[in-house]
N, C-alpha and C positions, 0 to 999 in steps of 0.2 A: 644325264645332267652333271656338269662339272661340280667338284667339291665346293668351289667358291660360290657358285650359284645357290647350292643347297644351304650354305651358311647364311647367305643374304636373305633367302626366304624364311629361314628359321628366325632370324632377328626381327624381320617384319612381323611375323606371327606373334612373337613375344610382345612387341610394342603394342600391337592391336589389343592383345589380351589385357595388358596393364591399363590401357586407356579405358577399356570397357569396365574394368573393375573399379576405376576411380570416378566414373560418371554415374550420377544418380539414376536409378532405374526408371524407365518410362512409367508414368502414372504416379510417381512419387515427387511432386513438385515441392520445393522448399518455400521458405518465407523469410522476410526481412523485418526485424524489429529495430526501428530507429527512433531517436528521440533526443531529449535534452535533460540533463541533470541540473536541478536548481535547489537552492536552500529556501528557508522559510521567508526570506526577503525577496524571493523570486530572482536571485542572482545566480548566474551559471557557476557550476562547480566543476573544476578540472580534475583529472587524474583519479576519477572514480572508476573502480573495476567492476564490471558486470560479467558474471560467469553463469553459464548454463551447466548444471551438474553433468559432468562427463562429456561436455561438448564445447560449444563456441565460447569465446571470451572477447571482450572489448573494453576499451578505456576511453573515458570522455576526454575531449580535447579542451583547449583553452576557452572555448565558447560553450562548454558543457555538452556538446553533441557527441553521440555515439551511434554505432551501427552494428547490429548482430545478424549474422547470416546463419540460418538454420536449414538443415537438409530434409525437414519434414514439416508437417502442419499440425502435429499433435499438440496437446497441452504441454507447456514448458514452465519451469520454475527458474527464476533468475535471482542469484544472490548478488547483493549490492554492497560493496565494501570500500571504505576510504578511511585512512587514519584521521582522527579528529571528528568523525561522524558516526552516528549509530548505525550498525549493520542492519540491513533489512532484506526482505525476500519478496519478490513479486511473482504472482501467478498469472499466466496468460492462457486463456482458453484456446482450444483448437481453432485454427482459422488461417487467414492469409496475412499479408503484410500489415504491420501495425505501427502506428506512430503514437508515442506517449510522452508525457512529462513525468520524470522521476524526481520525487522530493526526498531530500535527505535532511536529517536533524543533527545538530551538533551534539557530540557526546558530552556527558558530564565530566567535570574536572576530576582527575584521579587524585586520591588522597593517600598519604602513606599507609602502608599495610598495618593492621592492628591484629594481633593474635588474640583470639577469643576462645575461652575454654568453656565447656559445659554443653548442654543439649543444643542441637541445631534449631534455628528459628527461621521463620519465613521473613521475607523482606518487609521493611516497614510499610512500603506501598501496598503490598498484598495483604498485610495484616490490617491496614486501614480499610481496605475493601471488605474483608471478612467481618470486621467490627461493624461497619455500616449495614451490611447484610443482616447481621444478627439483630441490630437495633430495629431494622425493618420488620423482621419476624416477630419481634416483641411488641410491635405496634407503636414504637416511639420514633420511627424514622420514615422517610419517604423513598420513592424510587422503585425501579424494577431491576432485579439483579439476575444476571445470566452467568452460570458457573461453567467451569471447564468441562464437567461431566455432561452438561446440556449441549455444549458446543461439540464435543466428541461424539455424542449420540447421533448427530445429524451433521456430518462434516461439511462446512460451507466452502464454496470456491472463492468467495470474496469476503472481506471483513464486513462489508455493508449487509451481507445476507444474514449475519448473526442477529441483527436487530430488526429485520424487515417485517417480522410478525408481532412486534410490540405495538399495542393499540395506539400509543401516542406518536408513533414514528411512521414516516413514509419514505421509501427508498425510490428515488427517481433516476432514470437514465438521463444524463445531462449533455454528454458529449462523447460520441463514439462508444468506446468500451467503458467509459467512466460513469460511475453512479455516485449520487450524493445523498446524504442523510438529511431529511427535511422533518420539521416539526409542524404541528397544527397551531395556527395563530390563536390568540386569546379569543374566547367566545366563538370558536368554530370558524375563525377568519381564514384568510389566505395562508397557504403554506409558507414556511420561512426556513432558511438554512439553520440547522441545528449547530450549537456550539459543541465542538469535538475536542477531547483531550486524549493524548496517547502517553501512557505511563506518567500522568500528572502534568504533561506539557501541553499548553494550548496550541492547537493546530489551526492557523488562520485559513480562511477560505480563499479561493481564487476566483477571479471574475473576468468578465469580458466587457469592454467598453461599449456602451450603447450610444449611437449618434443619430441625429436627425438627418433629413434629406440633404441638408447643406454640409454635412460632415461635422457638425458641432456636437461636442460631448454633452449628453443630457443625463447620463447616469451610468451605473455599473450593474450588470447582471451577475449576481452572486451565485456561483456554482457550488458553494459549500466546501467543506474541508475534504481534501483528496486522500482520505484514509486508506482506500484500496491500494494506492500507490506507495504507501508507507509501511504497511505491515502485511505479512502473510497470515491468513486466518488460522493456520496450524500453530502459530506462536501465541495466539490470544488465549488467556486463561481466565478471563473474567471481564464482564461488561456491566456498567451500571447506567441506567437511563432515568432521567428526570423529565417529566412532561413540561415543566416550566423552569426557567432559570431561578425563579424565586423560591422553588422547592429544593434546590440543590444545596449541598454543603458550601460554606463560604469559599473554600479553595476552588470550587467549580463554578462560581458565579460568573456569567459573561462579563468581560471587562468593558465597562463604560458605555454600554449601548442599551438604551431603554427598550428598544424593539427586541433585542436579543434576549433580554431578561424574560420576556413573555413567550419565548420559544423554548424548544427542547434542549437538553444538555445530555451528551453521551460521552462516557469515559471508558476507554479501552485499556486493559491491563495485559501485559505480555510477560513471558517468562523472565525477561531481562529487567523488569521493574525493580527499582531499589527502594 
């Protein structure tokens, strides 16, 4: 065999080896996570970065849409970041292609730094949580309180799993991978979407238009607050649950809805609470 022929065969073998190395192995199919990033007014948010630890990265376009390609189907965690919005983390269970809506919350205004001397203290938000929990233990308060120790003792995959065993709460699968927190209506009535807060901020529910056979709008089916899309359960350090809005502290009373006042209120607190 001539030298030039040997060189050609050698180059061909190297190319084949490189191609095989870059191609996913048989039996290891990937998945695609696609969706839209929106704010609390259901408006698309552009330039949001979504990153899988040590892996894929995507940025939402002007319509809030994004697409993540993953080379496996195992459970993944996605960090969501954008200047002007609170960072969040999403967990996706093992599975195939997934389509989701990702909700982002505006971050609080920054204030000039103030130097404080003396012993360190917990944030005012978490101090309030602990004070209400202490009042409950003394018999002068209401509600059910779930601490960080209880959460860590049985690590949940979703934020909604933290409250699914509370007697006054029902967690329902409402759409694909999404679950909603529901309360029990007054007097044992029908289920109702719970009012949900995250670090003291009210999280509005999202719904689906209900139309009659002629296509006329007759109502909206409330799916409840999308808390699983806003917070990773590993960031939650406390949860307080009130069976009825009338039993909740004033800052957690459902805003202007008589029906909501008769339903449950759930407040999640994370490490970033201020």
